[in-house]
N, C-alpha and C positions, 0 to 999 in steps of 0.2 A: 567636399568629399566630391563634390561632381566633378573636378579636376582627376579624382583618382580614378572616377570610374569610366571618365572621357579617354585618358592614358591607357587604364589597365588594357584592353584591348591589342593597344598600337606596341607595346611591350610585349605584349605576347606572341605577337605576331613578329616583331624582331627578334623575339629569342628563338622563336623555330624555324627562322631563315639560315639555311647552311649557303657559305661563299667555297666553292670549291676551289682551291691553289691555282694559280696561274702554271699551266705547264712548263715545263724545264726546258731550255730551246734545245732543237736536237732530237729531243724523245720523241717517241712514236705517237704521242699523242699532240704532241705541236707541228710535227708533218701530217698529219691529219689535218691540222686548224688549218694550216698555209694552205695546204693542196682542196680545201672545201671553200676556204674567203677568196683564193685568186683562180679557183675554178681550174685547175691543171689537169684534173683527169675528168669523166663525165658522170661519174658519181655512181658508174654501173662497174666498176670495175679498170673501163679502158682507159688506159693512158700510162704513164712511166713509172715505175718502180720509185716509191717515194724514198728520198733520197738519193738517187741513182743521178751521173752526171748527166742525162737526157732529163729529168725531172727538175733539178737545179737550172739549167739552161732556160726551161720552159719558166719557173717562177720568177727566171734575171726577166723574160720575156714581157711577162703579166706584169710585174711590178715596174719596169722603166717603160714597156712601150716598144722595146726595141730587143735586135738579137745582140746577145753578147759579141763584141770582136772576137775575142778568145773565151774558149769553155772556164766558165766561173769555178771559183778552186772548191766548192761543196765543201767545206770543213766547218770546224766550228766558229771561228770569225766569220764567216761569210752569215753563216745563218743567223747569227747574233745582228747582223749589219741588215739582214731581212726583219727580223723581228723588231727593231728602232723604224725599219721603214712600215713597215704594217701597223706600227701603233700611231703613224702619223694619218693613217686613214681614216 
């Protein structure tokens, strides 16, 4: 009986927890997450538009610490690579 009384609150809390599904790579939510985590914009609306070529180049600089030799492709495959790189951090 004591075990039940001790576990009941934990089970109730666990049942009430919701976990948000992970953002789909390339979605607006994913772009916002990348922008926020890598500090691409200043948080006040100043900075390149999400997903633009300029934005993708800045993401590359923030991830790798150097400018890309040529503009990054900024396509779905590139975003998947960025997502994997961010998971390592």
